[in-house]
C-alpha positions in Angstrom: 34.4 134.4 -53.1 38.2 134.4 -52.6 40.0 134.4 -49.2 41.4 137.7 -47.9 44.0 138.6 -45.3 43.1 141.1 -42.6 45.2 143.7 -40.8 45.9 141.0 -38.1 48.5 139.5 -40.5 52.0 139.4 -38.9 53.7 138.5 -42.2 55.0 135.2 -40.7 55.0 133.4 -44.1 53.2 130.3 -42.9 50.4 130.7 -45.5 52.7 131.1 -48.5 53.9 127.5 -48.7 50.3 126.2 -48.2 48.8 127.9 -51.2 48.6 125.4 -54.1 48.2 128.1 -56.7 50.7 130.6 -55.4 48.0 133.3 -55.0 49.6 134.9 -51.9 52.1 137.7 -52.2 54.4 139.0 -49.5 54.4 142.4 -48.0 53.8 144.2 -44.6 50.4 142.5 -44.8 50.2 139.6 -47.2 47.7 139.7 -50.0 45.7 137.1 -51.9 45.1 137.4 -55.6 41.3 137.0 -55.8 41.5 135.9 -59.4 43.9 133.1 -58.6 42.4 131.9 -55.3 40.6 128.6 -55.5 39.0 129.0 -52.1 40.6 125.8 -50.8 41.1 127.2 -47.3 44.6 125.8 -46.9 46.0 129.2 -46.0 43.3 129.9 -43.4 43.8 126.6 -41.8 47.5 127.3 -40.9 47.3 131.0 -40.1 48.4 131.4 -36.4 46.7 134.8 -36.2 43.4 133.7 -37.8 43.9 136.6 -40.1 42.6 134.8 -43.3 38.9 134.5 -44.0 36.5 134.3 -46.9 36.0 137.8 -48.4 32.6 139.5 -48.7 
C-alpha cells in the first residue's frame, strides 16, 4: 500500500527531495503517485506536519 499525504500538508517541500523515485508532485497539498511509490517511508520520516502515512 502506497503512502498518502493528508490535508495537514503545508506544501513545505521537505518530502520532495527525500523521495528516491520522484513519486511526489507539488500542489496546494502534495500528492504521491501510488503506482510509483515504493513504500520506503523516507517522505513520512521528514514531514514536519506528520501528514504522510500509509494509505488504506
